Structures are given as C-alpha cells and as structure tokens.
C-alpha positions as CSV (number, residue, x, y, z in Angstrom):
1,M,0.0,0.0,0.0
2,T,1.2,3.4,-0.8
3,T,1.4,6.3,1.7
4,R,0.9,8.9,-0.9
5,G,-2.2,7.2,-2.3
6,R,-3.7,7.1,1.2
7,E,-2.8,10.7,1.9
8,F,-4.1,11.9,-1.4
9,L,-7.4,10.1,-1.0
10,E,-7.9,11.3,2.6
11,R,-7.1,14.9,1.6
12,W,-9.3,14.8,-1.5
13,L,-12.2,13.5,0.5
14,A,-11.8,16.1,3.2
15,D,-11.7,18.8,0.5
16,N,-14.5,17.6,-1.7
17,V,-17.0,15.6,0.4
18,P,-18.7,18.6,2.0
19,D,-19.6,19.8,-1.5
20,L,-21.1,16.4,-2.3
21,V,-23.4,15.9,0.6
22,G,-26.7,14.8,-0.7
23,A,-25.2,13.9,-4.1
24,D,-26.9,11.4,-6.3
25,V,-25.2,8.4,-8.0
26,I,-24.4,10.4,-11.1
27,S,-22.7,13.2,-9.1
28,T,-20.8,10.6,-7.2
29,G,-19.6,9.0,-10.4
30,R,-18.4,12.4,-11.7
31,A,-16.7,12.9,-8.4
32,T,-14.9,9.6,-8.8
33,D,-13.7,10.8,-12.3
34,K,-12.6,14.1,-10.8
35,L,-10.6,12.3,-8.1
36,F,-8.7,10.2,-10.6
37,A,-8.1,13.3,-12.8
38,D,-6.8,15.3,-9.8
39,A,-4.6,12.4,-8.8
40,Q,-3.1,12.1,-12.3
41,K,-2.3,15.8,-12.2
42,Q,-0.2,15.1,-9.2
43,G,1.5,12.0,-10.7
44,I,-0.4,9.5,-8.6
45,E,-1.6,6.4,-10.4
46,G,-5.2,5.3,-10.0
47,A,-4.1,1.9,-8.8
48,E,-2.4,3.6,-5.8
49,I,-5.8,5.0,-4.7
50,V,-7.8,1.9,-5.5
51,E,-5.5,-0.2,-3.4
52,E,-6.1,2.2,-0.4
53,T,-9.9,1.9,-0.4
54,G,-10.0,-1.6,1.1
55,K,-13.1,-2.2,-1.1
56,G,-11.4,-2.0,-4.5
57,S,-13.9,0.7,-5.4
58,V,-13.2,4.4,-5.2
59,Y,-16.8,5.0,-6.1
60,E,-18.0,3.1,-3.0
61,T,-15.5,4.9,-0.8
62,I,-16.7,8.3,-2.0
63,L,-20.4,7.3,-1.7
64,D,-19.7,5.9,1.8
65,A,-18.0,9.2,2.8
66,V,-20.9,11.3,1.4
67,V,-23.6,9.2,3.1
68,H,-21.9,9.1,6.5
69,H,-20.4,12.7,6.3
70,H,-17.0,11.6,7.4
71,G,-13.6,10.9,5.9
72,P,-12.7,7.7,4.1
73,R,-12.9,4.2,5.5
74,L,-9.6,2.8,4.5
75,A,-8.3,-0.6,5.0
76,D,-5.7,-1.0,7.8
C-alpha cells in the first residue's frame, strides 16, 4: 500500500465531500472521475488509490463518505 495514495485520498475526500453531501449516483460518479483526474495531475496512479480503499472501489469509498459525512474508511 502506498502512503501517498492514502494521503491523497484522505485529503481529497476532506476537501470535496462537503460539496457532495446529498449527491446522487451520477454526481458521485463524476466525483470519482474528478478524483482520478486530480490524482493524475499530481502524478499519482489510480491503482495507488484503488489499493487504499480496502473495497477495491473508489466510487463506493466516496459514496460511503458522502452518506456518512466523514472521511474515508480505508483498510488497515
């Protein structure tokens, strides 16, 4: 697991989830695309982030964070 993938995901969720509260599935899908685009701009591969979700799904991680109004639930 990569530290930078975990740190990026946690920071991205903290910065973006408040704007997504009450988002629908389409908005969450767009947020997932944005997360990967933002990561790529910083030189972080999508696989580094997917690995950190513990679910194998960044979409589910974002949706979980939106529904529960908290940061990510990452695997230990």
